[in-house]
C-alpha positions in Angstrom: 23.0 49.0 47.3 20.1 47.2 45.8 18.9 43.9 47.2 18.5 41.0 44.7 14.7 41.7 44.4 15.1 45.3 43.5 18.1 44.5 41.3 15.9 41.9 39.5 13.1 44.4 39.2 15.4 47.0 37.7 16.8 44.4 35.2 13.3 43.4 34.3 12.2 46.9 33.6 15.3 47.4 31.4 14.6 44.1 29.7 11.0 45.1 29.0 12.2 48.2 27.3 14.2 45.8 25.0 17.7 46.2 26.5 19.5 43.0 25.7 22.3 43.8 28.3 19.7 43.5 31.1 18.7 40.1 29.6 22.4 39.0 29.5 22.7 40.0 33.2 19.7 38.0 34.2 21.1 35.1 32.3 24.6 35.3 33.9 23.0 35.6 37.3 20.6 32.7 37.1 21.9 30.2 34.5 24.0 28.1 37.0 21.5 27.9 39.8 18.8 27.0 37.2 21.0 24.4 35.7 21.6 22.8 39.1 17.8 23.0 39.9 17.0 21.3 36.6 19.6 18.7 37.1 18.2 17.8 40.5 14.9 17.0 38.9 15.9 15.3 35.6 19.2 13.8 36.6 20.7 14.5 33.1 23.1 17.3 32.3 22.2 17.7 28.6 18.4 17.9 29.4 19.1 20.4 32.2 21.1 22.5 29.8 18.2 22.4 27.3 15.7 23.3 30.1 17.8 26.4 31.1 18.2 27.4 27.4 14.5 27.1 26.8 13.6 28.9 30.0 15.7 31.9 28.9 14.1 31.8 25.4 10.8 31.8 26.9 11.7 34.7 29.2 12.8 36.8 26.3 9.9 35.9 24.0 7.3 36.5 26.7 8.9 39.5 28.3 6.0 41.8 27.3 3.2 39.5 28.2 3.8 37.1 31.2 6.2 38.7 33.5 5.4 42.3 34.1 4.6 41.9 37.7 6.2 38.6 38.3 9.6 38.1 39.9 12.3 37.0 37.5 13.7 34.3 39.7 10.4 32.8 40.5 9.3 32.9 36.8 12.5 31.1 35.7 12.4 28.5 38.4 8.7 27.7 37.7 9.6 27.3 34.0 12.3 24.9 34.8 10.2 22.9 37.2 7.3 22.7 34.9 9.4 21.6 31.8 11.4 19.2 33.9 8.3 17.5 35.1 6.8 17.4 31.6 10.0 15.8 30.5 9.9 13.2 33.2 6.2 12.5 32.5 7.0 12.1 28.7 9.8 9.8 29.4 7.7 7.7 31.7 5.0 7.5 29.0 7.4 6.5 26.3 8.8 3.8 28.5 5.3 2.5 29.4 4.3 2.5 25.8 7.5 0.8 24.7 7.0 -2.0 27.4 3.4 -2.5 26.2 4.8 -2.9 22.6 7.3 -5.4 23.7 4.8 -7.4 25.8 2.4 -7.5 22.8 5.3 -8.7 20.6 6.3 -11.5 22.7 5.3 -14.9 21.3 3.6 -17.3 23.5 4.8 -21.0 23.4 1.7 -22.1 21.5 2.4 -19.4 18.8 5.9 -20.6 18.4 4.6 -24.2 17.9 2.0 -23.1 15.5 4.6 -21.1 13.5 6.9 -24.2 13.4 4.1 -26.4 12.2 2.9 -23.7 9.6 6.6 -23.4 8.4 6.9 -27.2 8.0 3.6 -27.5 6.1 4.6 -24.6 3.8 8.0 -26.1 3.1 6.4 -29.4 2.4 3.9 -27.7 -0.1 6.8 -25.8 -1.7 8.8 -29.0 -2.2 5.7 -30.5 -4.0 5.9 -27.9 -6.7 6.7 -30.1 -9.8 9.0 -27.6 -11.6 12.4 -27.3 -9.8 13.0 -24.0 -11.6 9.7 -22.6 -10.3 10.4 -23.9 -6.9 13.8 -22.3 -6.8 12.6 -19.0 -8.1 9.7 -18.9 -5.5 12.2 -19.5 -2.8 14.5 -16.9 -4.1 11.7 -14.3 -4.3 10.0 -14.9 -1.0 12.7 -16.5 1.4 15.7 -14.6 0.1 13.6 -11.5 -0.7 15.3 -11.0 -4.1 13.7 -8.8 -6.7 12.5 -10.0 -10.0 15.5 -8.4 -11.7 17.9 -10.0 -9.1 16.4 -13.4 -9.8 16.5 -12.9 -13.6 20.3 -12.0 -13.4 21.1 -14.9 -11.0 19.2 -17.4 -13.2 20.1 -15.9 -16.6 16.5 -15.7 -17.6 14.2 -12.7 -18.4 12.2 -10.9 -15.9 9.0 -12.0 -17.5 10.1 -15.6 -17.2 10.7 -15.0 -13.5 7.1 -13.7 -13.1 5.7 -16.7 -15.1 7.6 -19.1 -12.8 6.3 -17.4 -9.6 2.8 -17.3 -10.9 2.9 -21.0 -11.8 4.4 -21.9 -8.4 1.7 -19.8 -6.5 -1.0 -21.5 -8.5 0.3 -24.8 -7.5 0.4 -23.8 -3.9 -3.1 -22.5 -4.0 -4.3 -25.8 -5.4 -2.5 -27.7 -2.7 -4.0 -25.5 0.0 -7.4 -25.8 -1.3 -7.0 -29.6 -0.9 -5.4 -29.4 2.5 -5.6 -26.0 4.2 -2.6 -24.9 6.3 -4.8 -23.6 9.1 -7.1 -26.1 10.7 
């Protein structure tokens, strides 16, 4: 009777010769223990299943290069450990990057006040546009984010007329902001 090391060595030799049945025996022998080992590291069943799957893919693909003198069990456990730790590292890095992103995106109280003041001044400038049609079309374009075509259908005017109204309104705003800039 062969001990497990001799059995693994025999299966490895058969697998090196391309016998898929030997690979299947190794798979059936180690998949559950490898799954449990991976699960103990990553704490996620789906990820552990992926780790085991990838370990066996790696075993098959590298059978002629990496594991000639290696012990199959140790080789597989090392793959699981390495990839599990890489997964954890990647998740921590993603979480860290996400937290930096959200911290950078948070508004400070002064920013909120500045935005409110800017919004008030912009609304005041828009309300000072002499043509109510140009004012309405400008609001539809930039605040309601409607396309020129959508505005033309809503107002029953041509797309070119929409463009003319928007250009006229923007010129008026530029003139107002030259007189009194929004940002002090």
